[in-house]
C-alpha positions as CSV (number, residue, x, y, z in Angstrom):
1,M,-1.3,17.8,-40.2
2,A,-4.7,16.5,-39.1
3,R,-5.5,17.3,-35.5
4,I,-5.7,14.3,-33.2
5,P,-8.9,14.1,-31.2
6,V,-8.6,14.5,-27.4
7,A,-10.1,11.0,-26.9
8,Q,-7.4,9.5,-29.0
9,R,-4.7,11.5,-27.2
10,R,-6.0,10.3,-23.9
11,R,-5.8,6.7,-25.1
12,D,-2.2,7.4,-26.3
13,F,-1.3,8.7,-22.8
14,I,-2.9,5.7,-21.1
15,D,-0.9,3.3,-23.3
16,A,2.2,5.3,-22.7
17,A,1.6,5.4,-18.9
18,V,1.3,1.6,-18.9
19,E,4.7,1.3,-20.6
20,V,6.4,3.8,-18.3
21,I,5.0,2.4,-15.1
22,A,6.1,-1.0,-16.2
23,S,9.6,0.2,-16.8
24,H,10.1,2.8,-14.1
25,G,7.4,2.1,-11.4
26,I,4.9,4.6,-10.1
27,D,7.5,7.0,-8.7
28,G,9.4,7.0,-11.9
29,A,6.3,7.6,-14.1
30,T,6.7,11.3,-14.5
31,T,4.6,13.3,-16.8
32,R,7.6,14.1,-18.9
33,R,8.4,10.4,-19.5
34,I,4.8,9.6,-20.2
35,A,4.6,12.4,-22.7
36,E,7.8,11.3,-24.4
37,Q,6.5,7.7,-24.6
38,A,3.3,9.0,-26.2
39,K,5.4,11.2,-28.6
40,A,3.7,14.3,-27.3
41,N,4.7,17.3,-25.2
42,V,3.9,17.8,-21.5
43,A,1.6,20.7,-22.4
44,M,-0.6,18.4,-24.4
45,L,-0.7,15.9,-21.5
46,H,-1.8,18.6,-19.1
47,Y,-4.4,19.7,-21.7
48,C,-5.9,16.2,-21.6
49,Y,-5.5,15.6,-17.9
50,D,-5.7,18.1,-15.0
51,S,-3.2,16.0,-13.0
52,K,-1.2,12.8,-13.1
53,E,-3.7,11.3,-10.6
54,D,-6.5,11.8,-13.2
55,L,-4.4,10.0,-15.8
56,F,-3.7,7.2,-13.4
57,A,-7.5,6.9,-12.7
58,D,-7.9,6.2,-16.4
59,V,-5.1,3.7,-16.3
60,Y,-7.1,1.9,-13.5
61,E,-10.1,1.9,-15.7
62,F,-8.1,0.5,-18.6
63,V,-6.8,-2.3,-16.4
64,T,-10.2,-3.3,-15.0
65,G,-11.7,-3.1,-18.5
66,K,-9.0,-5.4,-19.8
67,Y,-9.8,-8.0,-17.2
68,R,-13.5,-7.7,-17.9
69,E,-12.9,-8.1,-21.6
70,V,-10.8,-11.2,-21.1
71,I,-13.2,-12.8,-18.6
72,E,-16.4,-12.0,-20.6
73,G,-14.8,-13.4,-23.7
74,S,-15.2,-16.9,-22.3
75,D,-17.8,-19.0,-24.0
76,P,-21.1,-18.6,-22.1
77,H,-22.6,-21.8,-23.6
78,T,-20.4,-24.2,-21.6
79,D,-20.2,-25.9,-18.2
80,L,-18.5,-24.6,-15.1
81,P,-15.1,-26.5,-15.4
82,D,-14.7,-25.4,-19.0
83,A,-15.6,-21.8,-18.2
84,A,-13.1,-21.7,-15.3
85,E,-10.4,-23.0,-17.5
86,Q,-11.2,-20.5,-20.3
87,I,-11.0,-17.7,-17.8
88,L,-7.7,-18.9,-16.3
89,R,-6.2,-19.5,-19.7
90,G,-7.4,-16.1,-21.0
91,V,-5.9,-14.1,-18.1
92,M,-2.6,-16.0,-18.3
93,Q,-2.5,-15.4,-22.1
94,C,-3.2,-11.7,-21.5
95,Y,-0.2,-11.6,-19.1
96,L,2.0,-13.5,-21.5
97,E,1.2,-11.2,-24.5
98,S,1.9,-8.0,-22.5
99,P,4.5,-8.0,-19.8
100,S,4.0,-4.3,-19.5
101,F,0.3,-4.7,-18.7
102,T,1.2,-7.4,-16.1
103,A,3.9,-5.3,-14.4
104,T,1.7,-2.2,-14.4
105,T,-1.3,-4.0,-13.0
106,F,0.7,-5.4,-10.0
107,E,2.5,-2.0,-9.5
108,L,-0.8,-0.1,-9.5
109,V,-2.5,-2.4,-7.1
110,S,0.5,-2.3,-4.6
111,W,0.9,1.5,-4.9
112,A,-2.9,2.1,-4.5
113,R,-3.0,-0.1,-1.4
114,R,-0.2,2.0,0.1
115,Q,-1.6,5.4,-0.9
116,H,-5.4,5.0,-1.2
117,G,-6.3,1.8,0.6
118,D,-9.6,0.8,-1.0
119,R,-8.6,1.9,-4.5
120,G,-6.1,-0.9,-4.7
121,I,-8.8,-3.3,-3.6
122,A,-11.2,-2.0,-6.2
123,V,-9.3,-3.5,-9.2
124,Y,-9.5,-6.9,-7.6
125,D,-13.1,-6.5,-6.5
126,Q,-14.2,-5.6,-10.0
127,A,-12.3,-8.5,-11.5
128,F,-13.7,-10.9,-8.9
129,D,-17.3,-9.7,-9.6
130,T,-16.9,-10.3,-13.3
131,V,-15.5,-13.8,-12.7
132,R,-18.3,-14.7,-10.3
133,K,-20.9,-13.6,-12.8
134,A,-19.3,-15.6,-15.6
135,L,-19.0,-18.7,-13.4
136,Q,-22.6,-18.4,-12.2
137,E,-23.8,-18.2,-15.8
138,A,-21.8,-21.3,-16.7
139,A,-23.3,-23.2,-13.7
140,A,-26.9,-22.2,-14.5
141,A,-27.8,-25.7,-15.7
142,D,-26.2,-27.3,-12.6
143,P,-26.1,-24.6,-9.9
144,V,-23.5,-24.6,-7.1
145,T,-23.4,-22.6,-3.9
146,P,-22.1,-19.0,-3.9
147,E,-19.4,-20.1,-1.5
148,L,-18.1,-22.6,-4.1
149,I,-18.2,-19.9,-6.8
150,D,-16.1,-17.7,-4.5
151,E,-13.6,-20.6,-3.9
152,I,-13.2,-21.1,-7.7
153,A,-12.7,-17.4,-8.2
154,Y,-10.0,-17.3,-5.5
155,V,-8.2,-20.3,-7.0
156,L,-8.3,-18.7,-10.5
157,A,-6.8,-15.5,-9.2
158,T,-4.1,-17.3,-7.2
159,L,-3.1,-19.4,-10.2
160,A,-3.2,-16.5,-12.7
161,D,-1.3,-14.0,-10.5
162,G,1.2,-16.6,-9.5
163,F,1.8,-17.2,-13.1
164,G,2.1,-13.5,-13.8
165,V,4.8,-13.0,-11.1
166,N,6.8,-16.0,-12.4
167,W,6.5,-14.7,-15.9
168,L,7.7,-11.2,-14.9
169,T,10.6,-12.7,-12.9
170,Y,12.1,-15.1,-15.5
171,G,10.7,-13.8,-18.8
172,D,11.0,-17.1,-20.6
173,A,8.0,-17.4,-22.9
174,D,8.5,-21.1,-23.7
175,V,8.6,-22.0,-20.0
176,A,5.6,-19.8,-19.3
177,R,3.5,-21.6,-21.9
178,A,4.4,-24.9,-20.3
179,Q,3.4,-23.4,-16.9
180,M,0.1,-22.4,-18.4
181,E,-0.7,-26.0,-19.1
182,I,0.5,-27.0,-15.6
183,N,-1.8,-24.4,-14.0
184,C,-4.8,-25.6,-16.1
185,S,-4.1,-29.2,-15.0
186,V,-4.0,-28.1,-11.4
187,L,-7.3,-26.3,-11.8
188,D,-8.9,-29.2,-13.4
189,T,-7.7,-31.7,-10.8
190,W,-8.8,-29.4,-7.9
191,L,-12.1,-28.4,-9.4
192,S,-13.1,-32.0,-10.3
193,G,-12.5,-33.1,-6.7
194,R,-14.2,-30.1,-5.3
195,L,-17.3,-30.5,-7.4
196,A,-17.5,-34.2,-6.6
197,A,-17.3,-33.4,-2.9
198,A,-20.1,-30.9,-3.2
199,K,-22.5,-33.3,-5.0
200,P,-23.8,-35.1,-1.9
201,A,-24.7,-31.8,-0.2
202,R,-26.4,-30.6,-3.3
203,R,-28.5,-33.8,-3.5
204,K,-29.5,-33.4,0.1
205,R,-30.6,-29.8,-0.5
206,A,-32.6,-30.8,-3.6
207,A,-34.3,-33.6,-1.6
208,R,-35.3,-31.2,1.2
209,A,-36.6,-28.8,-1.4
């Protein structure tokens, strides 16, 4: 039997941890359960990771990387409203495709805030930074204030995570897809009004410049 590289084994354990945390929560995510989910033994898990904390650190990296992948996958050659909708739709689709990822993300953030304080914030901070960068790039041809970028990022997070909680609670994919469209409509209506309200101030700044 061919030997599985350590890097692949680590990825197997990360994937297994996501599933176990989603099913049993942080406290129930024992090394034995994670090893069984990965179809490996506990000794192999401890060979790859010195502790469960080290494994969870890689799960955090996986979660933040997944958000970054979804957000950066939006079309950079578009305008701000379209970019915002692409990001929102992409995150909601990610949640819809993997309830385990959704449940694990929320569980990790809540647990980390209780146990490690800033570590729980870090997941959100990194996602927000990636969103801000994508929105700023989309607004390059018609710039808006950093404050407005922050507002849009907050609204995106609120709509996406509210969707995620509802999806985990009820688990009805057809209803969730309809709610995705509702959320996109809410974003479009709010953002259209917000950008229209910001135009007079932008014109005044341009005139002074």
